[in-house]
Backbone bond lengths (Angstrom), bond angles and torsions (degrees), N, CA, C in turn:
res aa  C-N    CA-C-N  psi(-1)  N-CA   C-N-CA  omega(-1)  CA-C   N-CA-C  phi
1 M - - - 1.430 - - 1.525 111.52 -
2 H 1.355 116.89 -42.55 1.460 119.25 178.06 1.520 110.54 -64.48
3 F 1.320 114.99 -35.43 1.462 119.04 -179.99 1.528 110.23 -64.74
4 A 1.316 117.82 -41.15 1.463 122.08 179.56 1.524 110.17 -67.24
5 N 1.334 116.91 -41.13 1.462 120.38 177.58 1.525 110.73 -63.78
6 N 1.324 117.12 -44.05 1.466 120.74 179.11 1.525 110.88 -64.82
7 L 1.322 115.57 -41.60 1.466 119.14 178.68 1.528 110.54 -64.32
8 Y 1.337 116.79 -42.54 1.459 121.17 176.56 1.523 110.32 -60.85
9 F 1.332 118.34 -44.73 1.455 123.51 179.02 1.526 110.57 -61.27
10 L 1.354 116.83 -45.89 1.463 120.36 179.64 1.529 111.40 -65.14
11 A 1.318 117.33 -40.98 1.460 120.47 179.32 1.525 110.25 -65.47
12 L 1.327 116.55 -45.42 1.467 120.61 178.98 1.533 110.60 -62.79
13 T 1.326 117.10 -42.84 1.467 121.19 177.69 1.524 109.89 -62.56
14 G 1.321 117.12 -42.13 1.468 120.98 178.12 1.520 111.91 -61.73
15 V 1.341 117.04 -42.10 1.468 120.93 178.41 1.525 110.06 -64.71
16 I 1.334 116.70 -43.05 1.467 120.70 179.84 1.531 110.40 -63.72
17 V 1.336 117.24 -44.34 1.468 121.01 -179.78 1.525 109.91 -65.85
18 A 1.323 118.14 -43.75 1.462 121.10 -179.83 1.532 110.47 -63.77
19 T 1.330 116.32 -44.14 1.466 119.95 178.80 1.527 110.55 -64.24
20 G 1.319 116.33 -45.27 1.470 119.93 178.05 1.513 111.72 -61.86
21 S 1.326 116.70 -40.92 1.459 120.47 178.52 1.526 110.72 -64.19
22 Y 1.335 117.18 -42.25 1.458 121.44 178.96 1.527 110.67 -62.89
23 V 1.332 116.12 -47.51 1.469 120.47 -179.85 1.524 110.18 -62.63
24 H 1.321 116.51 -42.42 1.462 120.70 179.62 1.535 110.77 -63.08
25 S 1.317 116.89 -43.31 1.471 119.23 179.75 1.524 110.94 -66.31
26 R 1.327 119.30 -35.67 1.461 122.17 176.16 1.530 110.64 -64.97
27 W 1.333 115.86 -42.06 1.472 119.25 176.98 1.516 111.03 -62.54
28 R 1.316 116.24 -43.22 1.474 120.08 179.68 1.528 110.63 -63.71
29 F 1.337 116.76 -42.32 1.456 120.10 178.31 1.526 110.56 -64.05
30 R 1.324 116.49 -42.43 1.475 120.29 178.43 1.523 110.49 -62.34
31 E 1.329 116.50 -42.31 1.463 120.63 177.31 1.527 110.37 -61.35
32 F 1.325 117.40 -43.18 1.459 121.53 177.84 1.528 110.80 -61.65
33 A 1.337 116.14 -45.66 1.467 120.20 -179.35 1.524 110.85 -63.25
34 L 1.327 116.92 -40.53 1.464 119.97 179.64 1.525 111.59 -67.71
35 R 1.327 116.97 -39.28 1.473 119.39 177.36 1.518 111.11 -66.65
36 F 1.332 116.06 -38.91 1.459 119.95 177.22 1.526 110.31 -61.88
37 E 1.321 116.29 -46.02 1.462 121.38 178.39 1.531 110.85 -62.96
38 L 1.323 116.80 -40.42 1.459 121.32 178.28 1.526 110.85 -62.53
39 D 1.323 117.57 -44.78 1.462 120.78 178.12 1.528 111.07 -63.04
40 R 1.331 116.54 -41.50 1.467 119.90 179.28 1.523 110.56 -64.12
41 N 1.332 116.61 -42.58 1.464 120.12 178.50 1.529 111.35 -66.71
42 R 1.328 117.00 -37.23 1.462 120.52 178.46 1.531 110.51 -63.38
43 K 1.337 116.33 -43.08 1.473 119.74 178.47 1.521 110.85 -64.06
44 A 1.334 116.41 -42.26 1.466 119.91 178.41 1.523 110.46 -63.17
45 L 1.313 116.74 -39.92 1.464 121.05 178.71 1.527 110.93 -65.56
46 E 1.331 117.13 -41.51 1.462 120.36 178.02 1.522 111.04 -63.89
47 E 1.349 117.14 -41.30 1.464 120.19 177.27 1.523 110.96 -63.86
48 S 1.317 116.11 -42.52 1.452 120.42 178.64 1.530 111.01 -63.79
49 N 1.320 116.09 -41.17 1.464 120.56 177.98 1.528 110.87 -63.55
50 Q 1.332 116.82 -40.59 1.460 120.60 178.39 1.523 110.65 -63.39
51 K 1.337 116.54 -42.08 1.466 120.04 177.96 1.522 110.87 -63.48
52 L 1.340 116.68 -39.83 1.463 119.99 177.91 1.526 111.87 -64.19
53 L 1.335 116.17 -38.92 1.467 119.31 177.11 1.522 110.88 -64.41
54 E 1.327 116.69 -41.99 1.461 120.19 177.92 1.526 110.89 -63.21
55 L 1.342 116.23 -43.71 1.468 119.58 178.08 1.526 111.46 -63.21
56 D 1.321 117.00 -36.70 1.459 120.47 178.18 1.526 110.68 -65.43
57 Q 1.328 116.84 -39.74 1.463 120.16 177.70 1.522 110.86 -66.09
58 I 1.339 116.87 -41.37 1.465 120.59 177.82 1.521 110.08 -62.55
59 K 1.345 116.04 -43.85 1.467 120.51 179.12 1.531 110.50 -61.46
60 S 1.326 116.81 -43.23 1.463 120.56 -179.62 1.525 111.23 -63.13
61 R 1.336 116.20 -42.93 1.478 119.05 177.59 1.517 111.02 -64.15
62 F 1.346 116.67 -40.71 1.457 120.67 179.47 1.527 110.63 -60.32
63 F 1.338 116.55 -48.85 1.459 118.69 -178.80 1.525 112.26 -69.22
64 A 1.316 117.28 -30.92 1.469 119.40 175.25 1.527 109.75 -65.25
65 N 1.332 116.58 -41.99 1.466 120.09 178.15 1.523 111.62 -65.69
66 I 1.336 116.45 -43.72 1.468 119.94 178.53 1.526 110.03 -62.13
67 S 1.325 115.40 -43.95 1.455 119.86 179.51 1.526 110.87 -60.17
68 H 1.319 115.85 -42.81 1.466 120.12 178.45 1.532 110.04 -64.01
69 E 1.330 116.21 -42.81 1.463 119.78 -179.13 1.528 111.85 -65.73
70 L 1.316 117.84 -27.18 1.465 120.13 176.79 1.528 111.95 -82.94
71 R 1.315 116.66 -35.99 1.474 119.58 -178.38 1.525 111.62 -67.38
72 T 1.324 117.46 -38.78 1.466 120.00 -175.79 1.523 112.09 -60.42
73 P 1.342 119.80 -53.52 1.476 117.46 178.69 1.522 113.24 -66.68
74 L 1.340 116.80 -32.22 1.464 118.52 177.58 1.527 110.89 -62.90
75 T 1.310 115.36 -42.84 1.466 119.26 178.70 1.523 110.31 -63.65
76 L 1.330 116.28 -40.94 1.463 120.13 179.55 1.531 111.87 -67.29
77 L 1.327 117.89 -26.51 1.463 120.75 176.96 1.524 112.17 -83.89
78 L 1.318 117.09 -35.87 1.463 120.37 -175.20 1.525 112.82 -70.45
79 A 1.308 117.79 -35.80 1.472 120.04 -179.15 1.529 111.67 -61.40
80 P 1.340 119.46 -49.78 1.474 117.83 176.80 1.530 113.14 -64.95
81 L 1.348 117.18 -33.12 1.468 118.86 177.10 1.521 111.22 -62.85
82 E 1.317 116.60 -44.15 1.465 120.53 177.86 1.520 110.81 -62.14
83 K 1.327 115.57 -40.32 1.475 119.70 178.69 1.527 110.35 -62.68
84 L 1.330 116.45 -45.19 1.466 119.91 177.89 1.521 111.43 -60.47
85 L 1.322 116.35 -43.71 1.463 120.02 -178.26 1.525 111.94 -64.95
86 H 1.310 117.22 -40.36 1.468 119.90 -176.49 1.527 112.47 -80.04
87 Q 1.316 117.84 -40.04 1.469 119.40 -175.68 1.530 112.80 -79.63
88 F 1.315 115.63 -38.86 1.465 118.68 -173.40 1.524 112.58 -111.83
89 N 1.307 117.28 23.38 1.466 121.49 -174.81 1.527 110.93 -59.05
90 R 1.317 117.23 -43.87 1.470 120.56 -175.86 1.528 112.02 -75.60
91 S 1.323 117.27 -30.50 1.471 119.03 -176.07 1.527 113.24 -88.02
92 L 1.319 117.74 -6.94 1.467 120.81 -179.42 1.522 110.85 -84.15
93 D 1.323 115.10 143.68 1.465 117.35 174.88 1.534 109.09 -75.29
94 Q 1.312 115.84 164.90 1.473 121.68 -173.00 1.525 111.99 -59.47
95 D 1.323 119.15 -43.83 1.468 121.88 -178.43 1.526 111.56 -64.18
96 T 1.323 117.11 -42.75 1.466 120.98 179.98 1.526 110.27 -66.32
97 R 1.344 115.54 -42.98 1.464 119.81 179.32 1.538 110.17 -61.25
98 E 1.343 117.68 -45.31 1.462 120.78 178.75 1.525 111.65 -62.82
99 L 1.315 115.91 -38.84 1.460 120.03 178.14 1.526 110.80 -63.95
100 L 1.330 118.02 -44.09 1.466 121.50 179.05 1.529 111.47 -66.28
101 V 1.337 116.61 -39.61 1.464 120.15 178.28 1.523 110.32 -65.36
102 T 1.325 117.33 -41.86 1.470 121.12 177.50 1.527 110.46 -63.01
103 M 1.323 116.90 -44.33 1.464 120.82 178.23 1.529 110.24 -60.55
104 H 1.319 116.44 -43.80 1.464 120.38 -179.00 1.532 111.28 -65.65
105 S 1.328 117.43 -46.10 1.466 118.99 -177.85 1.530 111.24 -66.60
106 N 1.326 117.83 -39.22 1.468 119.93 177.41 1.527 111.37 -67.34
107 G 1.313 116.60 -38.32 1.470 120.13 176.35 1.519 111.33 -64.19
108 M 1.332 117.27 -41.07 1.469 120.64 178.44 1.527 110.81 -66.40
109 R 1.327 116.57 -38.50 1.474 119.81 178.28 1.525 110.02 -64.02
110 L 1.323 117.90 -42.73 1.460 121.18 177.42 1.524 110.82 -63.94
111 L 1.315 116.13 -41.29 1.461 120.23 -179.40 1.527 110.91 -63.49
112 K 1.319 116.65 -39.88 1.484 120.31 -179.04 1.515 111.52 -71.44
113 T 1.341 119.09 -33.91 1.468 119.83 179.73 1.518 111.90 -74.33
114 H 1.293 119.59 -19.48 1.468 121.88 -179.46 1.507 112.72 -100.62
115 Q 1.314 117.30 13.74 1.470 118.72 177.66 1.492 110.66 -100.03
């Protein structure tokens, strides 16, 4: 009878240890798989972030170039307008003077928004 009880105890202990070992190994494998997936996602995120930074730099250079290309002709137009307004202010009729002032103020507003 003691032999049967001991054998039953050993068999039950063996089943419990085997089951616990199996469950533990599955948990460890799942943890490994999740860490692997996390590392892969982190690398993908870093690559995506790097691409976004590069695109942001390209966008900034593009808008800086566009801004420069708009400022140059505006500056070249505003200087003669100012000269016309200051030199011929008294000899200009009211409509022409208002038109030149409007052109100058709109040009200055455009120049200030692109700086």
